[in-house]
C-alpha positions in Angstrom: 216.0 115.3 40.2 218.6 112.7 41.2 219.6 109.8 39.0 217.6 107.1 40.8 214.4 109.3 40.6 215.1 109.9 36.9 215.5 106.1 36.4 212.2 105.5 38.1 210.5 108.0 35.9 211.9 106.6 32.7 211.1 103.1 33.7 207.5 104.2 34.4 207.4 105.6 30.9 208.6 102.4 29.5 206.1 100.4 31.6 203.3 102.5 30.1 204.5 101.2 26.7 204.8 97.6 27.9 202.0 97.2 30.5 199.2 99.2 32.0 195.7 100.6 31.5 194.1 103.9 30.2 193.8 104.8 26.5 195.8 102.6 24.2 198.8 103.7 22.0 197.9 102.6 18.5 200.1 101.1 15.9 199.8 102.8 12.6 201.8 103.2 9.4 205.5 102.6 9.7 207.3 106.0 9.7 211.0 106.4 8.8 212.6 109.9 9.3 216.2 111.2 9.1 217.5 114.3 10.8 220.8 116.0 10.7 222.1 118.5 13.3 225.0 120.7 12.4 227.6 121.6 15.0 227.6 125.3 14.1 229.9 127.4 16.3 229.8 125.1 19.3 233.3 124.0 20.5 231.9 121.3 22.8 228.5 119.7 23.3 226.3 118.2 26.0 224.1 115.5 24.5 221.0 114.1 26.3 219.3 111.0 25.0 216.0 109.9 26.6 214.5 106.8 25.1 211.5 104.8 26.4 211.4 101.4 24.8 212.6 99.6 21.7 216.0 99.5 20.0 218.6 102.2 20.5 221.8 102.4 18.5 224.5 105.0 19.3 227.8 105.2 17.4 230.3 107.7 15.8 231.2 108.4 12.3 229.0 111.4 11.5 230.2 114.4 9.5 227.7 116.6 11.3 227.1 116.7 15.0 224.3 114.2 14.7 223.0 112.1 11.9 219.8 110.3 13.1 217.4 107.7 11.6 214.2 107.1 13.4 211.8 104.2 12.6 208.5 104.0 14.5 204.8 103.0 14.0 203.2 104.7 16.9 202.5 108.4 16.0 202.7 109.6 19.6 206.3 108.3 19.8 207.6 110.7 17.1 211.0 111.7 18.5 211.9 115.3 19.3 215.3 116.8 18.5 216.5 120.2 19.7 220.0 121.8 19.7 220.3 125.0 21.7 223.3 126.8 23.2 225.6 123.7 22.9 223.0 121.3 24.4 221.5 118.6 22.1 218.4 116.8 23.3 216.9 113.8 21.6 213.8 112.5 23.4 210.6 110.6 23.3 207.4 112.6 23.9 205.6 112.2 27.2 203.2 109.3 26.8 202.0 109.0 30.4 198.3 108.3 30.6 198.2 105.9 27.7 197.9 102.1 27.7 200.6 99.6 26.8 201.5 98.4 23.3 203.0 95.2 24.7 200.2 93.1 23.2 200.6 94.6 19.8 203.1 92.4 18.0 204.0 94.9 15.3 205.1 97.7 17.6 208.4 99.2 16.5 210.5 102.0 17.9 214.1 102.2 16.6 216.7 104.9 16.8 220.0 105.0 15.0 222.1 107.9 16.3 225.5 108.7 14.8 227.6 111.4 16.4 230.7 113.3 15.3 233.9 111.7 16.5 235.9 115.0 16.9 233.7 117.3 19.0 234.2 117.0 22.8 231.0 115.7 24.2 229.4 115.1 27.6 226.9 112.3 26.9 223.9 111.4 29.0 221.7 108.4 28.0 218.5 107.4 29.8 216.9 104.2 28.4 213.8 102.7 29.9 213.5 99.2 28.3 214.6 97.4 25.3 217.9 96.7 23.5 220.8 99.1 23.5 223.9 99.1 21.3 226.2 101.9 22.5 229.4 101.9 20.4 231.1 104.7 22.1 234.7 103.9 21.3 236.1 106.6 19.0 233.9 109.4 20.4 235.6 112.4 22.1 233.7 111.9 25.4 234.4 114.3 28.2 231.8 112.7 30.5 229.4 109.7 30.3 226.2 109.1 32.4 224.1 106.1 31.4 220.8 104.9 33.0 219.4 101.6 31.9 216.0 100.4 33.2 215.4 96.9 31.8 216.5 94.9 28.9 219.8 94.0 27.3 222.6 96.4 26.3 226.1 96.4 24.9 228.4 99.3 25.7 231.7 99.4 23.8 234.4 101.5 25.4 237.4 99.7 23.8 240.1 101.3 21.7 242.4 104.2 22.3 241.3 107.2 24.4 243.0 110.6 24.2 241.8 111.9 27.6 240.7 110.5 31.0 237.0 109.7 31.3 234.8 109.5 34.4 231.7 107.4 33.6 228.7 106.4 35.7 226.1 103.7 35.1 222.8 103.3 36.9 221.4 99.9 36.0 218.0 98.4 37.0 216.9 94.9 35.9 219.2 94.9 33.0 221.9 92.7 31.4 224.9 94.8 30.3 228.0 93.7 28.4 230.8 96.3 28.6 233.8 96.0 26.3 236.9 97.7 27.8 240.2 98.7 26.3 243.3 96.6 26.8 246.0 99.3 26.6 244.2 102.1 28.4 243.9 101.9 32.2 240.4 101.0 33.5 239.0 101.0 37.0 235.4 99.7 37.4 233.8 100.1 40.8 230.5 98.2 41.2 228.1 98.9 44.0 227.6 95.7 46.0 224.2 94.1 45.4 222.4 91.1 43.9 223.8 91.7 40.4 225.9 88.9 39.0 229.3 90.0 37.6 231.5 88.2 35.1 234.9 89.8 34.6 237.5 87.5 32.9 240.9 89.2 32.4 240.4 91.8 35.1 241.8 91.9 38.6 239.2 91.9 41.4 239.8 93.7 44.7 236.5 93.7 46.7 234.0 95.5 44.4 236.7 97.1 42.2 237.9 95.6 38.9 241.0 96.8 37.1 242.9 95.8 33.9 246.6 95.3 33.5 247.1 98.9 32.1 245.6 100.5 35.1 248.2 102.7 36.9 250.5 102.3 34.0 248.9 104.1 31.0 248.8 107.9 30.8 245.0 107.8 30.3 242.5 106.2 32.7 238.8 105.3 32.5 237.1 105.6 35.9 233.7 103.8 35.8 231.2 103.6 38.6 228.2 101.3 38.4 225.1 101.3 40.6 223.1 98.1 40.0 219.7 96.5 40.7 219.0 92.9 39.8 220.7 91.9 36.6 224.0 90.8 35.0 227.2 92.7 34.3 229.7 91.2 31.8 233.0 93.0 31.7 235.2 92.1 28.7 238.7 93.3 27.9 239.1 93.8 24.1 241.9 91.7 22.5 
């Protein structure tokens, strides 16, 4: 399944939480759960995060591979965590066939995911709708693939990087603010479309944006962005 089809599927999942018909997802008692996943013998990890709607926080600082806190009040949204053969999957259950909870004011679905800073990790994030706070600076990323359906998200890629990184972003009707490093070379290529782009402090050449360190520093972040209708804010960290 290609990225755009995957985006369509996850947005449909989010839409079933936010609009639709069929049986209703019911708000119940607020549940708070914590889970820890140990690294074990894995020397590198592929992490896949699939989140439908709500608030998603991702950062570093964990002693284990993953230290997660989940808060939700819809029983059918109980998150699923699995780590097998170096692949970590954190995902929402399939809720297709249920009505929306948009009209239920007390709906909550919040994930706080903290990853280990040292383990090399290929990270994939698929988020349907909501608010995302992806503090990725400091993680030992070997690859990054982010899909955002709708909502408002911040992605922090600032700071020092020990290795080159190729990152891709597939953005629907979303507003994304991306913080970029000052002293590490950055090249951002944005697919031309109706998305508005703000990029103070970057040099623009057609649909390509670079910082002053690009072509000078030993390490380079190569970022490709496919966009729908939304807003992209590129900020160079001071």
